[in-house]
mmCIF file of the N, C-alpha and C atoms, coordinates in Angstrom:
data_MODEL
# 
_entry.id   MODEL 
# 
loop_
_atom_site.group_PDB 
_atom_site.id 
_atom_site.type_symbol 
_atom_site.label_atom_id 
_atom_site.label_alt_id 
_atom_site.label_comp_id 
_atom_site.label_asym_id 
_atom_site.label_entity_id 
_atom_site.label_seq_id 
_atom_site.pdbx_PDB_ins_code 
_atom_site.Cartn_x 
_atom_site.Cartn_y 
_atom_site.Cartn_z 
_atom_site.occupancy 
_atom_site.B_iso_or_equiv 
_atom_site.pdbx_formal_charge 
_atom_site.auth_seq_id 
_atom_site.auth_comp_id 
_atom_site.auth_asym_id 
_atom_site.auth_atom_id 
_atom_site.pdbx_PDB_model_num 
ATOM 1   N N  . MET A 1 1  ? -9.802  -239.677 -70.168 1.00 0.00 ? 1  MET A N  1 
ATOM 2   C CA . MET A 1 1  ? -10.051 -240.966 -69.674 1.00 0.00 ? 1  MET A CA 1 
ATOM 3   C C  . MET A 1 1  ? -10.862 -240.194 -68.778 1.00 0.00 ? 1  MET A C  1 
ATOM 4   N N  . ALA A 1 2  ? -11.802 -240.716 -68.155 1.00 0.00 ? 2  ALA A N  1 
ATOM 5   C CA . ALA A 1 2  ? -12.507 -240.441 -66.442 1.00 0.00 ? 2  ALA A CA 1 
ATOM 6   C C  . ALA A 1 2  ? -11.790 -241.738 -66.034 1.00 0.00 ? 2  ALA A C  1 
ATOM 7   N N  . LEU A 1 3  ? -11.867 -241.077 -65.215 1.00 0.00 ? 3  LEU A N  1 
ATOM 8   C CA . LEU A 1 3  ? -10.750 -241.149 -63.556 1.00 0.00 ? 3  LEU A CA 1 
ATOM 9   C C  . LEU A 1 3  ? -12.134 -240.938 -62.504 1.00 0.00 ? 3  LEU A C  1 
ATOM 10  N N  . SER A 1 4  ? -11.577 -242.124 -61.408 1.00 0.00 ? 4  SER A N  1 
ATOM 11  C CA . SER A 1 4  ? -13.287 -242.553 -60.446 1.00 0.00 ? 4  SER A CA 1 
ATOM 12  C C  . SER A 1 4  ? -13.374 -242.091 -60.405 1.00 0.00 ? 4  SER A C  1 
ATOM 13  N N  . PRO A 1 5  ? -14.249 -241.621 -59.456 1.00 0.00 ? 5  PRO A N  1 
ATOM 14  C CA . PRO A 1 5  ? -14.430 -239.906 -58.451 1.00 0.00 ? 5  PRO A CA 1 
ATOM 15  C C  . PRO A 1 5  ? -14.077 -239.931 -57.684 1.00 0.00 ? 5  PRO A C  1 
ATOM 16  N N  . GLY A 1 6  ? -13.644 -238.475 -56.020 1.00 0.00 ? 6  GLY A N  1 
ATOM 17  C CA . GLY A 1 6  ? -13.304 -239.199 -55.731 1.00 0.00 ? 6  GLY A CA 1 
ATOM 18  C C  . GLY A 1 6  ? -11.697 -239.342 -55.220 1.00 0.00 ? 6  GLY A C  1 
ATOM 19  N N  . ARG A 1 7  ? -10.747 -239.386 -56.656 1.00 0.00 ? 7  ARG A N  1 
ATOM 20  C CA . ARG A 1 7  ? -9.754  -239.935 -56.071 1.00 0.00 ? 7  ARG A CA 1 
ATOM 21  C C  . ARG A 1 7  ? -8.718  -238.835 -56.792 1.00 0.00 ? 7  ARG A C  1 
ATOM 22  N N  . GLY A 1 8  ? -9.274  -237.506 -56.568 1.00 0.00 ? 8  GLY A N  1 
ATOM 23  C CA . GLY A 1 8  ? -8.567  -236.604 -57.323 1.00 0.00 ? 8  GLY A CA 1 
ATOM 24  C C  . GLY A 1 8  ? -7.305  -236.519 -57.578 1.00 0.00 ? 8  GLY A C  1 
ATOM 25  N N  . LEU A 1 9  ? -7.153  -237.187 -59.568 1.00 0.00 ? 9  LEU A N  1 
ATOM 26  C CA . LEU A 1 9  ? -5.426  -237.854 -59.533 1.00 0.00 ? 9  LEU A CA 1 
ATOM 27  C C  . LEU A 1 9  ? -5.143  -237.225 -60.973 1.00 0.00 ? 9  LEU A C  1 
ATOM 28  N N  . SER A 1 10 ? -3.999  -236.028 -61.213 1.00 0.00 ? 10 SER A N  1 
ATOM 29  C CA . SER A 1 10 ? -3.887  -236.083 -63.168 1.00 0.00 ? 10 SER A CA 1 
ATOM 30  C C  . SER A 1 10 ? -2.818  -237.001 -62.734 1.00 0.00 ? 10 SER A C  1 
ATOM 31  N N  . VAL A 1 11 ? -3.655  -237.064 -64.580 1.00 0.00 ? 11 VAL A N  1 
ATOM 32  C CA . VAL A 1 11 ? -2.141  -238.169 -64.571 1.00 0.00 ? 11 VAL A CA 1 
ATOM 33  C C  . VAL A 1 11 ? -1.510  -237.249 -66.307 1.00 0.00 ? 11 VAL A C  1 
ATOM 34  N N  . SER A 1 12 ? -1.884  -236.168 -66.678 1.00 0.00 ? 12 SER A N  1 
ATOM 35  C CA . SER A 1 12 ? -1.377  -235.401 -67.866 1.00 0.00 ? 12 SER A CA 1 
ATOM 36  C C  . SER A 1 12 ? 0.190   -234.960 -67.543 1.00 0.00 ? 12 SER A C  1 
ATOM 37  N N  . GLY A 1 13 ? 0.096   -235.007 -69.104 1.00 0.00 ? 13 GLY A N  1 
ATOM 38  C CA . GLY A 1 13 ? 1.706   -235.320 -69.401 1.00 0.00 ? 13 GLY A CA 1 
ATOM 39  C C  . GLY A 1 13 ? 2.434   -236.630 -69.012 1.00 0.00 ? 13 GLY A C  1 
ATOM 40  N N  . ALA A 1 14 ? 3.726   -236.357 -69.345 1.00 0.00 ? 14 ALA A N  1 
ATOM 41  C CA . ALA A 1 14 ? 4.841   -237.680 -68.912 1.00 0.00 ? 14 ALA A CA 1 
ATOM 42  C C  . ALA A 1 14 ? 5.345   -237.995 -67.524 1.00 0.00 ? 14 ALA A C  1 
ATOM 43  N N  . ARG A 1 15 ? 5.114   -239.606 -67.068 1.00 0.00 ? 15 ARG A N  1 
ATOM 44  C CA . ARG A 1 15 ? 5.333   -238.982 -66.224 1.00 0.00 ? 15 ARG A CA 1 
ATOM 45  C C  . ARG A 1 15 ? 7.302   -240.854 -66.489 1.00 0.00 ? 15 ARG A C  1 
ATOM 46  N N  . VAL A 1 16 ? 8.132   -240.691 -64.918 1.00 0.00 ? 16 VAL A N  1 
ATOM 47  C CA . VAL A 1 16 ? 9.387   -241.042 -65.623 1.00 0.00 ? 16 VAL A CA 1 
ATOM 48  C C  . VAL A 1 16 ? 8.749   -242.786 -64.641 1.00 0.00 ? 16 VAL A C  1 
ATOM 49  N N  . ALA A 1 17 ? 9.922   -243.282 -64.974 1.00 0.00 ? 17 ALA A N  1 
ATOM 50  C CA . ALA A 1 17 ? 9.062   -244.912 -65.075 1.00 0.00 ? 17 ALA A CA 1 
ATOM 51  C C  . ALA A 1 17 ? 10.855  -245.104 -63.966 1.00 0.00 ? 17 ALA A C  1 
ATOM 52  N N  . LEU A 1 18 ? 11.004  -245.839 -63.643 1.00 0.00 ? 18 LEU A N  1 
ATOM 53  C CA . LEU A 1 18 ? 12.429  -245.863 -62.416 1.00 0.00 ? 18 LEU A CA 1 
ATOM 54  C C  . LEU A 1 18 ? 12.238  -248.187 -62.490 1.00 0.00 ? 18 LEU A C  1 
ATOM 55  N N  . VAL A 1 19 ? 13.553  -248.430 -63.199 1.00 0.00 ? 19 VAL A N  1 
ATOM 56  C CA . VAL A 1 19 ? 14.072  -249.223 -63.566 1.00 0.00 ? 19 VAL A CA 1 
ATOM 57  C C  . VAL A 1 19 ? 15.741  -249.586 -62.627 1.00 0.00 ? 19 VAL A C  1 
ATOM 58  N N  . GLY A 1 20 ? 15.576  -249.988 -61.770 1.00 0.00 ? 20 GLY A N  1 
ATOM 59  C CA . GLY A 1 20 ? 16.669  -250.406 -60.489 1.00 0.00 ? 20 GLY A CA 1 
ATOM 60  C C  . GLY A 1 20 ? 17.061  -248.842 -60.492 1.00 0.00 ? 20 GLY A C  1 
ATOM 61  N N  . GLY A 1 21 ? 16.137  -248.416 -59.754 1.00 0.00 ? 21 GLY A N  1 
ATOM 62  C CA . GLY A 1 21 ? 16.970  -246.890 -59.086 1.00 0.00 ? 21 GLY A CA 1 
ATOM 63  C C  . GLY A 1 21 ? 17.346  -245.951 -60.216 1.00 0.00 ? 21 GLY A C  1 
ATOM 64  N N  . GLN A 1 22 ? 16.789  -246.027 -61.932 1.00 0.00 ? 22 GLN A N  1 
ATOM 65  C CA . GLN A 1 22 ? 17.173  -245.078 -62.422 1.00 0.00 ? 22 GLN A CA 1 
ATOM 66  C C  . GLN A 1 22 ? 16.704  -245.001 -64.210 1.00 0.00 ? 22 GLN A C  1 
ATOM 67  N N  . ALA A 1 23 ? 15.823  -243.675 -64.084 1.00 0.00 ? 23 ALA A N  1 
ATOM 68  C CA . ALA A 1 23 ? 15.074  -243.297 -65.345 1.00 0.00 ? 23 ALA A CA 1 
ATOM 69  C C  . ALA A 1 23 ? 14.995  -243.922 -66.690 1.00 0.00 ? 23 ALA A C  1 
ATOM 70  N N  . ALA A 1 24 ? 14.116  -245.545 -66.598 1.00 0.00 ? 24 ALA A N  1 
ATOM 71  C CA . ALA A 1 24 ? 14.679  -245.823 -67.703 1.00 0.00 ? 24 ALA A CA 1 
ATOM 72  C C  . ALA A 1 24 ? 12.678  -245.897 -69.172 1.00 0.00 ? 24 ALA A C  1 
ATOM 73  N N  . ALA A 1 25 ? 12.031  -244.970 -68.468 1.00 0.00 ? 25 ALA A N  1 
ATOM 74  C CA . ALA A 1 25 ? 10.753  -245.348 -69.726 1.00 0.00 ? 25 ALA A CA 1 
ATOM 75  C C  . ALA A 1 25 ? 10.265  -243.768 -69.028 1.00 0.00 ? 25 ALA A C  1 
ATOM 76  N N  . THR A 1 26 ? 9.716   -243.162 -69.886 1.00 0.00 ? 26 THR A N  1 
ATOM 77  C CA . THR A 1 26 ? 8.598   -242.529 -69.447 1.00 0.00 ? 26 THR A CA 1 
ATOM 78  C C  . THR A 1 26 ? 6.986   -243.469 -69.848 1.00 0.00 ? 26 THR A C  1 
ATOM 79  N N  . TRP A 1 27 ? 6.310   -242.753 -69.076 1.00 0.00 ? 27 TRP A N  1 
ATOM 80  C CA . TRP A 1 27 ? 4.538   -243.673 -68.593 1.00 0.00 ? 27 TRP A CA 1 
ATOM 81  C C  . TRP A 1 27 ? 4.116   -242.051 -69.516 1.00 0.00 ? 27 TRP A C  1 
ATOM 82  N N  . ILE A 1 28 ? 2.305   -241.969 -70.237 1.00 0.00 ? 28 ILE A N  1 
ATOM 83  C CA . ILE A 1 28 ? 1.687   -241.088 -69.992 1.00 0.00 ? 28 ILE A CA 1 
ATOM 84  C C  . ILE A 1 28 ? 0.340   -242.414 -69.728 1.00 0.00 ? 28 ILE A C  1 
ATOM 85  N N  . VAL A 1 29 ? -0.435  -241.848 -70.335 1.00 0.00 ? 29 VAL A N  1 
ATOM 86  C CA . VAL A 1 29 ? -2.279  -242.551 -69.263 1.00 0.00 ? 29 VAL A CA 1 
ATOM 87  C C  . VAL A 1 29 ? -2.558  -241.476 -71.278 1.00 0.00 ? 29 VAL A C  1 
ATOM 88  N N  . ASP A 1 30 ? -3.062  -242.538 -71.986 1.00 0.00 ? 30 ASP A N  1 
ATOM 89  C CA . ASP A 1 30 ? -3.700  -241.861 -72.874 1.00 0.00 ? 30 ASP A CA 1 
ATOM 90  C C  . ASP A 1 30 ? -5.008  -242.958 -73.777 1.00 0.00 ? 30 ASP A C  1 
ATOM 91  N N  . ALA A 1 31 ? -6.383  -242.575 -73.720 1.00 0.00 ? 31 ALA A N  1 
ATOM 92  C CA . ALA A 1 31 ? -7.257  -242.481 -74.200 1.00 0.00 ? 31 ALA A CA 1 
ATOM 93  C C  . ALA A 1 31 ? -7.602  -244.791 -73.102 1.00 0.00 ? 31 ALA A C  1 
ATOM 94  N N  . GLY A 1 32 ? -6.946  -244.414 -71.840 1.00 0.00 ? 32 GLY A N  1 
ATOM 95  C CA . GLY A 1 32 ? -7.371  -245.504 -70.497 1.00 0.00 ? 32 GLY A CA 1 
ATOM 96  C C  . GLY A 1 32 ? -6.543  -246.649 -71.330 1.00 0.00 ? 32 GLY A C  1 
ATOM 97  N N  . ILE A 1 33 ? -5.564  -246.233 -71.215 1.00 0.00 ? 33 ILE A N  1 
ATOM 98  C CA . ILE A 1 33 ? -4.106  -246.879 -71.732 1.00 0.00 ? 33 ILE A CA 1 
ATOM 99  C C  . ILE A 1 33 ? -2.551  -246.631 -71.158 1.00 0.00 ? 33 ILE A C  1 
ATOM 100 N N  . VAL A 1 34 ? -2.622  -247.095 -70.672 1.00 0.00 ? 34 VAL A N  1 
ATOM 101 C CA . VAL A 1 34 ? -0.616  -246.566 -69.639 1.00 0.00 ? 34 VAL A CA 1 
ATOM 102 C C  . VAL A 1 34 ? 0.634   -247.143 -71.084 1.00 0.00 ? 34 VAL A C  1 
ATOM 103 N N  . VAL A 1 35 ? 1.047   -246.118 -71.291 1.00 0.00 ? 35 VAL A N  1 
ATOM 104 C CA . VAL A 1 35 ? 2.296   -245.731 -73.111 1.00 0.00 ? 35 VAL A CA 1 
ATOM 105 C C  . VAL A 1 35 ? 3.009   -245.444 -72.318 1.00 0.00 ? 35 VAL A C  1 
ATOM 106 N N  . ILE A 1 36 ? 3.647   -246.461 -72.821 1.00 0.00 ? 36 ILE A N  1 
ATOM 107 C CA . ILE A 1 36 ? 5.268   -246.676 -71.318 1.00 0.00 ? 36 ILE A CA 1 
ATOM 108 C C  . ILE A 1 36 ? 6.269   -246.700 -72.978 1.00 0.00 ? 36 ILE A C  1 
ATOM 109 N N  . THR A 1 37 ? 7.175   -245.822 -72.399 1.00 0.00 ? 37 THR A N  1 
ATOM 110 C CA . THR A 1 37 ? 7.740   -245.472 -74.357 1.00 0.00 ? 37 THR A CA 1 
ATOM 111 C C  . THR A 1 37 ? 9.517   -245.509 -73.419 1.00 0.00 ? 37 THR A C  1 
ATOM 112 N N  . PRO A 1 38 ? 10.289  -246.779 -74.063 1.00 0.00 ? 38 PRO A N  1 
ATOM 113 C CA . PRO A 1 38 ? 11.846  -246.456 -72.729 1.00 0.00 ? 38 PRO A CA 1 
ATOM 114 C C  . PRO A 1 38 ? 12.514  -245.946 -73.088 1.00 0.00 ? 38 PRO A C  1 
ATOM 115 N N  . LEU A 1 39 ? 14.238  -245.377 -72.872 1.00 0.00 ? 39 LEU A N  1 
ATOM 116 C CA . LEU A 1 39 ? 14.205  -244.192 -72.719 1.00 0.00 ? 39 LEU A CA 1 
ATOM 117 C C  . LEU A 1 39 ? 15.916  -245.498 -73.294 1.00 0.00 ? 39 LEU A C  1 
ATOM 118 N N  . ARG A 1 40 ? 15.195  -246.931 -72.973 1.00 0.00 ? 40 ARG A N  1 
ATOM 119 C CA . ARG A 1 40 ? 16.821  -247.877 -73.647 1.00 0.00 ? 40 ARG A CA 1 
ATOM 120 C C  . ARG A 1 40 ? 16.310  -249.507 -73.781 1.00 0.00 ? 40 ARG A C  1 
ATOM 121 N N  . ALA A 1 41 ? 16.686  -249.693 -74.275 1.00 0.00 ? 41 ALA A N  1 
ATOM 122 C CA . ALA A 1 41 ? 16.610  -251.216 -74.026 1.00 0.00 ? 41 ALA A CA 1 
ATOM 123 C C  . ALA A 1 41 ? 15.906  -252.078 -72.857 1.00 0.00 ? 41 ALA A C  1 
ATOM 124 N N  . PHE A 1 42 ? 14.903  -252.594 -73.071 1.00 0.00 ? 42 PHE A N  1 
ATOM 125 C CA . PHE A 1 42 ? 14.872  -253.773 -71.752 1.00 0.00 ? 42 PHE A CA 1 
ATOM 126 C C  . PHE A 1 42 ? 15.400  -254.473 -72.025 1.00 0.00 ? 42 PHE A C  1 
ATOM 127 N N  . THR A 1 43 ? 15.689  -255.460 -70.604 1.00 0.00 ? 43 THR A N  1 
ATOM 128 C CA . THR A 1 43 ? 15.837  -257.174 -70.884 1.00 0.00 ? 43 THR A CA 1 
ATOM 129 C C  . THR A 1 43 ? 13.949  -257.243 -70.519 1.00 0.00 ? 43 THR A C  1 
ATOM 130 N N  . ARG A 1 44 ? 14.134  -258.801 -70.820 1.00 0.00 ? 44 ARG A N  1 
ATOM 131 C CA . ARG A 1 44 ? 12.633  -259.200 -71.086 1.00 0.00 ? 44 ARG A CA 1 
ATOM 132 C C  . ARG A 1 44 ? 12.331  -259.548 -69.328 1.00 0.00 ? 44 ARG A C  1 
ATOM 133 N N  . ALA A 1 45 ? 13.288  -260.002 -68.265 1.00 0.00 ? 45 ALA A N  1 
ATOM 134 C CA . ALA A 1 45 ? 12.684  -259.300 -66.927 1.00 0.00 ? 45 ALA A CA 1 
ATOM 135 C C  . ALA A 1 45 ? 12.208  -257.673 -66.850 1.00 0.00 ? 45 ALA A C  1 
ATOM 136 N N  . GLU A 1 46 ? 12.857  -256.965 -67.252 1.00 0.00 ? 46 GLU A N  1 
ATOM 137 C CA . GLU A 1 46 ? 12.591  -255.708 -67.375 1.00 0.00 ? 46 GLU A CA 1 
ATOM 138 C C  . GLU A 1 46 ? 11.507  -255.405 -67.645 1.00 0.00 ? 46 GLU A C  1 
ATOM 139 N N  . HIS A 1 47 ? 11.217  -255.807 -68.706 1.00 0.00 ? 47 HIS A N  1 
ATOM 140 C CA . HIS A 1 47 ? 9.946   -255.611 -69.842 1.00 0.00 ? 47 HIS A CA 1 
ATOM 141 C C  . HIS A 1 47 ? 8.418   -256.246 -69.242 1.00 0.00 ? 47 HIS A C  1 
ATOM 142 N N  . THR A 1 48 ? 9.171   -257.843 -68.467 1.00 0.00 ? 48 THR A N  1 
ATOM 143 C CA . THR A 1 48 ? 7.771   -257.702 -67.793 1.00 0.00 ? 48 THR A CA 1 
ATOM 144 C C  . THR A 1 48 ? 7.413   -257.356 -66.391 1.00 0.00 ? 48 THR A C  1 
ATOM 145 N N  . ALA A 1 49 ? 8.413   -256.484 -65.788 1.00 0.00 ? 49 ALA A N  1 
ATOM 146 C CA . ALA A 1 49 ? 8.298   -255.442 -64.569 1.00 0.00 ? 49 ALA A CA 1 
ATOM 147 C C  . ALA A 1 49 ? 7.936   -254.483 -65.256 1.00 0.00 ? 49 ALA A C  1 
ATOM 148 N N  . VAL A 1 50 ? 8.188   -253.924 -65.797 1.00 0.00 ? 50 VAL A N  1 
ATOM 149 C CA . VAL A 1 50 ? 7.098   -252.822 -66.263 1.00 0.00 ? 50 VAL A CA 1 
ATOM 150 C C  . VAL A 1 50 ? 6.308   -252.906 -67.014 1.00 0.00 ? 50 VAL A C  1 
ATOM 151 N N  . THR A 1 51 ? 5.496   -253.941 -67.561 1.00 0.00 ? 51 THR A N  1 
ATOM 152 C CA . THR A 1 51 ? 4.679   -254.195 -68.405 1.00 0.00 ? 51 THR A CA 1 
ATOM 153 C C  . THR A 1 51 ? 3.334   -254.581 -66.656 1.00 0.00 ? 51 THR A C  1 
ATOM 154 N N  . GLU A 1 52 ? 3.662   -255.163 -65.555 1.00 0.00 ? 52 GLU A N  1 
ATOM 155 C CA . GLU A 1 52 ? 2.450   -255.827 -64.709 1.00 0.00 ? 52 GLU A CA 1 
ATOM 156 C C  . GLU A 1 52 ? 2.509   -254.182 -63.791 1.00 0.00 ? 52 GLU A C  1 
ATOM 157 N N  . GLU A 1 53 ? 3.507   -253.452 -62.908 1.00 0.00 ? 53 GLU A N  1 
ATOM 158 C CA . GLU A 1 53 ? 3.683   -252.062 -62.706 1.00 0.00 ? 53 GLU A CA 1 
ATOM 159 C C  . GLU A 1 53 ? 2.522   -250.932 -63.429 1.00 0.00 ? 53 GLU A C  1 
ATOM 160 N N  . GLY A 1 54 ? 2.464   -251.137 -64.840 1.00 0.00 ? 54 GLY A N  1 
ATOM 161 C CA . GLY A 1 54 ? 2.204   -249.654 -66.045 1.00 0.00 ? 54 GLY A CA 1 
ATOM 162 C C  . GLY A 1 54 ? 0.836   -250.648 -65.409 1.00 0.00 ? 54 GLY A C  1 
ATOM 163 N N  . GLN A 1 55 ? 0.214   -252.286 -65.727 1.00 0.00 ? 55 GLN A N  1 
ATOM 164 C CA . GLN A 1 55 ? -0.857  -252.645 -65.260 1.00 0.00 ? 55 GLN A CA 1 
ATOM 165 C C  . GLN A 1 55 ? -1.579  -252.043 -63.794 1.00 0.00 ? 55 GLN A C  1 
ATOM 166 N N  . SER A 1 56 ? -0.970  -252.378 -62.702 1.00 0.00 ? 56 SER A N  1 
ATOM 167 C CA . SER A 1 56 ? -1.136  -252.324 -61.733 1.00 0.00 ? 56 SER A CA 1 
ATOM 168 C C  . SER A 1 56 ? -1.508  -250.300 -61.403 1.00 0.00 ? 56 SER A C  1 
ATOM 169 N N  . MET A 1 57 ? -0.830  -249.525 -61.801 1.00 0.00 ? 57 MET A N  1 
ATOM 170 C CA . MET A 1 57 ? -1.732  -248.245 -62.233 1.00 0.00 ? 57 MET A CA 1 
ATOM 171 C C  . MET A 1 57 ? -2.169  -247.707 -62.709 1.00 0.00 ? 57 MET A C  1 
ATOM 172 N N  . MET A 1 58 ? -2.813  -248.716 -64.079 1.00 0.00 ? 58 MET A N  1 
ATOM 173 C CA . MET A 1 58 ? -3.725  -247.964 -64.630 1.00 0.00 ? 58 MET A CA 1 
ATOM 174 C C  . MET A 1 58 ? -4.539  -248.258 -64.168 1.00 0.00 ? 58 MET A C  1 
ATOM 175 N N  . SER A 1 59 ? -5.291  -249.987 -63.638 1.00 0.00 ? 59 SER A N  1 
ATOM 176 C CA . SER A 1 59 ? -5.735  -250.653 -62.798 1.00 0.00 ? 59 SER A CA 1 
ATOM 177 C C  . SER A 1 59 ? -6.182  -249.655 -61.448 1.00 0.00 ? 59 SER A C  1 
ATOM 178 N N  . PHE A 1 60 ? -4.993  -248.884 -60.937 1.00 0.00 ? 60 PHE A N  1 
ATOM 179 C CA . PHE A 1 60 ? -5.494  -247.778 -59.590 1.00 0.00 ? 60 PHE A CA 1 
ATOM 180 C C  . PHE A 1 60 ? -6.171  -246.544 -60.079 1.00 0.00 ? 60 PHE A C  1 
ATOM 181 N N  . VAL A 1 61 ? -5.688  -245.859 -61.827 1.00 0.00 ? 61 VAL A N  1 
ATOM 182 C CA . VAL A 1 61 ? -5.859  -244.168 -61.911 1.00 0.00 ? 61 VAL A CA 1 
ATOM 183 C C  . VAL A 1 61 ? -7.657  -245.208 -62.256 1.00 0.00 ? 61 VAL A C  1 
ATOM 184 N N  . SER A 1 62 ? -8.241  -245.852 -62.930 1.00 0.00 ? 62 SER A N  1 
ATOM 185 C CA . SER A 1 62 ? -9.176  -246.114 -63.357 1.00 0.00 ? 62 SER A CA 1 
ATOM 186 C C  . SER A 1 62 ? -10.406 -246.871 -62.692 1.00 0.00 ? 62 SER A C  1 
ATOM 187 N N  . GLY A 1 63 ? -10.025 -247.309 -61.338 1.00 0.00 ? 63 GLY A N  1 
ATOM 188 C CA . GLY A 1 63 ? -10.761 -248.133 -60.517 1.00 0.00 ? 63 GLY A CA 1 
ATOM 189 C C  . GLY A 1 63 ? -10.808 -249.142 -60.808 1.00 0.00 ? 63 GLY A C  1 
ATOM 190 N N  . ASN A 1 64 ? -10.166 -249.962 -61.119 1.00 0.00 ? 64 ASN A N  1 
ATOM 191 C CA . ASN A 1 64 ? -9.943  -251.044 -61.568 1.00 0.00 ? 64 ASN A CA 1 
ATOM 192 C C  . ASN A 1 64 ? -10.940 -251.678 -62.788 1.00 0.00 ? 64 ASN A C  1 
ATOM 193 N N  . ASP A 1 65 ? -11.320 -250.322 -63.636 1.00 0.00 ? 65 ASP A N  1 
ATOM 194 C CA . ASP A 1 65 ? -12.545 -250.820 -64.842 1.00 0.00 ? 65 ASP A CA 1 
ATOM 195 C C  . ASP A 1 65 ? -10.898 -251.354 -65.915 1.00 0.00 ? 65 ASP A C  1 
ATOM 196 N N  . SER A 1 66 ? -9.398  -250.959 -65.579 1.00 0.00 ? 66 SER A N  1 
ATOM 197 C CA . SER A 1 66 ? -9.347  -251.414 -67.296 1.00 0.00 ? 66 SER A CA 1 
ATOM 198 C C  . SER A 1 66 ? -7.186  -251.403 -66.438 1.00 0.00 ? 66 SER A C  1 
ATOM 199 N N  . ASP A 1 67 ? -6.461  -251.994 -67.150 1.00 0.00 ? 67 ASP A N  1 
ATOM 200 C CA . ASP A 1 67 ? -5.600  -252.572 -66.501 1.00 0.00 ? 67 ASP A CA 1 
ATOM 201 C C  . ASP A 1 67 ? -4.484  -253.108 -68.292 1.00 0.00 ? 67 ASP A C  1 
ATOM 202 N N  . ARG A 1 68 ? -5.131  -252.037 -68.924 1.00 0.00 ? 68 ARG A N  1 
ATOM 203 C CA . ARG A 1 68 ? -4.808  -252.256 -70.287 1.00 0.00 ? 68 ARG A CA 1 
ATOM 204 C C  . ARG A 1 68 ? -3.395  -251.240 -70.566 1.00 0.00 ? 68 ARG A C  1 
ATOM 205 N N  . VAL A 1 69 ? -1.687  -251.570 -70.979 1.00 0.00 ? 69 VAL A N  1 
ATOM 206 C CA . VAL A 1 69 ? -0.901  -251.870 -71.089 1.00 0.00 ? 69 VAL A CA 1 
ATOM 207 C C  . VAL A 1 69 ? 0.280   -251.657 -72.948 1.00 0.00 ? 69 VAL A C  1 
ATOM 208 N N  . GLU A 1 70 ? 0.466   -250.828 -73.319 1.00 0.00 ? 70 GLU A N  1 
ATOM 209 C CA . GLU A 1 70 ? 1.112   -250.289 -74.001 1.00 0.00 ? 70 GLU A CA 1 
ATOM 210 C C  . GLU A 1 70 ? 2.718   -250.322 -73.962 1.00 0.00 ? 70 GLU A C  1 
ATOM 211 N N  . VAL A 1 71 ? 4.382   -250.988 -74.256 1.00 0.00 ? 71 VAL A N  1 
ATOM 212 C CA . VAL A 1 71 ? 4.961   -250.570 -74.378 1.00 0.00 ? 71 VAL A CA 1 
ATOM 213 C C  . VAL A 1 71 ? 5.667   -250.504 -76.334 1.00 0.00 ? 71 VAL A C  1 
ATOM 214 N N  . VAL A 1 72 ? 5.943   -249.495 -76.142 1.00 0.00 ? 72 VAL A N  1 
ATOM 215 C CA . VAL A 1 72 ? 5.747   -248.980 -77.465 1.00 0.00 ? 72 VAL A CA 1 
ATOM 216 C C  . VAL A 1 72 ? 7.638   -248.620 -78.046 1.00 0.00 ? 72 VAL A C  1 
ATOM 217 N N  . THR A 1 73 ? 7.810   -248.862 -79.152 1.00 0.00 ? 73 THR A N  1 
ATOM 218 C CA . THR A 1 73 ? 8.663   -247.728 -79.181 1.00 0.00 ? 73 THR A CA 1 
ATOM 219 C C  . THR A 1 73 ? 9.901   -246.811 -79.540 1.00 0.00 ? 73 THR A C  1 
ATOM 220 N N  . PRO A 1 74 ? 10.263  -246.014 -79.270 1.00 0.00 ? 74 PRO A N  1 
ATOM 221 C CA . PRO A 1 74 ? 10.751  -245.313 -78.873 1.00 0.00 ? 74 PRO A CA 1 
ATOM 222 C C  . PRO A 1 74 ? 11.061  -244.751 -80.288 1.00 0.00 ? 74 PRO A C  1 
ATOM 223 N N  . SER A 1 75 ? 10.424  -242.862 -81.362 1.00 0.00 ? 75 SER A N  1 
ATOM 224 C CA . SER A 1 75 ? 11.521  -242.523 -82.074 1.00 0.00 ? 75 SER A CA 1 
ATOM 225 C C  . SER A 1 75 ? 12.002  -242.858 -81.779 1.00 0.00 ? 75 SER A C  1 
ATOM 226 N N  . PRO A 1 76 ? 13.185  -242.579 -83.492 1.00 0.00 ? 76 PRO A N  1 
ATOM 227 C CA . PRO A 1 76 ? 14.304  -242.213 -83.762 1.00 0.00 ? 76 PRO A CA 1 
ATOM 228 C C  . PRO A 1 76 ? 15.137  -241.269 -83.390 1.00 0.00 ? 76 PRO A C  1 
# 
């Protein structure tokens, strides 16, 4: 994924998403998409909130070129 020039951002590796102050998911940027893997089941409201934050993050790191997000089911 190409980042906007001058941002100097690193988004390699997994990051943690907090919900209610607790780790609730990991996320990575893969092929221009924020991929969110929940660590537990989300309520509908949590799913919406995490997705919206992911869209904001993707928009930021891509210089507003993308806001793509995918919430995946974790592997057992």
